N, C-alpha and C positions, 0 to 999 in steps of 0.2 A: 654479359655480354661485356664485362673485363676479363673475365679470364677466356673468353674464345680471344680475343683481340692480344693479348697476353701469348696464345701459344700458337696464333699466326706470326706475331711479330718476332718468336723465338725459333721459328721453323725455316731459317735462312731466307731473306727478301730477296737475295739474289736470283732463287729460282722462279721461273717465269709462272707455274702455276699457283704457288704462294704468294708472288706479287700481285696477280690479276684476282686472288680471293682477299687479299687485303683492301686491293681498289674498290673492289664490288662492295666490301663491308664497311667502309669508309661513307662511301656514296648511299650505302642504306641507313647510314647514321643520320647524313644528312636528310633526306626524304623524311625519316621518321620525325624530326625536327620540323620539318614543313608542315608534317600530319598535325602535331599539336599546335601550330599558328594557325593553319586551317581550323581547327575543331575548336579550340580553345578561344583564341584571340577573335578570327574572322568569324566563329560560330559558322560555317559555312560545312555543313553537314554531306553533300553530296561531294563536294570538292575534297572534302578529308576522306572520304570510301574511296574516290581514286587513288589518291596519292597513296592510301592502305594498300588498294590492291597493290599499286606498282611496289610497297614494301614486303609485301609477300612474295612477288615473283622474285624480284631480287632476291629475298631471303632465300628460296629454293636455287638461284642461281648460285649464291655465297654457298650454300649447305653442298652442293655438288662439287663446286671448284675446290671445297675444303675437303672431301670426303679424298680428291686424287692428291693432296697436299700435305694435310694434317689431320688425322682421324679424331683426335682427342678435340678440336676445336669445332668438327661437326658434330660431335656429342654433345659438346654446350649450346650450337645452336638448335637443337630440337624445341627445349622448353621455351624458349624464345619465339619460336615457329608459332607454337602452341597458343603463347599469350598473343602473338599478333592477330591469329586468326579467330580468337576471342574478342579482340576489339574490333575486329572488322564485322563479326557479326552484332556487336552491340551496335555499332555505328550503322549498319544497313537498318536493326530493328527500329532505331531511332528516325532515321530517313523514312521507313515505311508508316509508323507508326503516329508521325505527325506531319500530315500533307500541307497544312498552312506555313510550315517554315521555310525562309525563303530558300530559293535553292543555291545561290551563290552566295550563302552569305548576310550578314547584316545592313550589306547595301545594295543587294541584291533585289530582283523582283521575286514575288510570292510564286509558288508553283500555282495556286488554286485563285 
């Protein structure tokens, strides 16, 4: 992620496409932090799954945007996207395999 940020940062932020890629990339960083909070602190598996789906969708938008502006940063994003897909699958499996888990975390109601 550091290499991606470095290549986007050095690609002339005055360009509109580069600036859009940078803003989307930073928003993905914020959403990924929210996923950590939802999954580990709140223990809200369903909520974390929804946030992770948003992260993946925005990662795809970032990938397309960086392909237009800085191709090297797009290449650095591909392994990160693969890891995010693995996290999403693991999150989904936890949600499916534990039906008694609270839907909205440690303070929410149970599914069953």
